[in-house]
C-alpha positions as CSV (number, residue, x, y, z in Angstrom):
1,X,0.0,0.0,0.0
2,X,2.9,2.4,0.8
3,X,4.4,1.8,-2.6
4,X,1.1,2.6,-4.3
5,X,0.8,5.8,-2.2
6,X,4.4,6.8,-3.2
7,X,3.5,6.3,-6.9
8,X,0.2,8.3,-6.5
9,X,1.6,11.4,-4.8
10,X,3.8,12.6,-7.8
11,X,0.9,12.0,-10.2
12,X,-1.3,14.1,-7.9
13,X,1.3,16.9,-7.7
14,X,1.6,16.9,-11.5
15,X,-2.2,17.1,-11.8
16,X,-2.3,20.0,-9.3
17,X,0.4,21.9,-11.3
18,X,-1.6,21.4,-14.6
19,X,-4.8,22.5,-12.8
20,X,-3.1,25.6,-11.5
21,X,-1.9,26.6,-15.0
22,X,-5.4,26.0,-16.3
23,X,-6.9,28.2,-13.5
24,X,-4.5,31.0,-14.3
25,X,-5.5,30.9,-18.0
26,X,-9.3,30.7,-17.4
27,X,-9.3,32.7,-14.1
28,X,-12.9,31.7,-13.4
29,X,-14.2,31.5,-9.8
30,X,-16.3,28.4,-10.6
31,X,-13.4,26.5,-12.0
32,X,-11.2,27.4,-9.0
33,X,-13.9,26.0,-6.6
34,X,-14.2,22.9,-8.7
35,X,-10.4,22.3,-8.8
36,X,-10.1,23.0,-5.0
37,X,-13.0,20.6,-4.3
38,X,-11.4,17.9,-6.6
39,X,-8.0,18.2,-4.8
40,X,-9.7,18.0,-1.4
41,X,-11.8,14.9,-2.4
42,X,-8.8,13.1,-4.0
43,X,-6.6,14.0,-0.9
44,X,-9.3,12.7,1.5
45,X,-9.7,9.5,-0.6
46,X,-5.9,9.0,-0.5
47,X,-5.9,9.4,3.3
48,X,-8.7,6.8,3.7
49,X,-6.9,4.4,1.4
50,X,-3.7,4.7,3.4
51,X,-5.5,4.1,6.7
52,X,-7.3,0.9,5.6
C-alpha cells in the first residue's frame, strides 16, 4: 500500500500543477472552486486508502 501511495503522490502533484496553470488561464471562480474541491476529495480519498 505504501508503494502505491508513493506512486500516487507525484501524479497528484503533476495534476495539481496542470490544474493551477489552467486556473491561471481561465481565471474563473467556478473553475477554481471545482479544482479545489477535486483536490480535497482526492486527498481525502488517498488518506482513507492509506489508513485501511
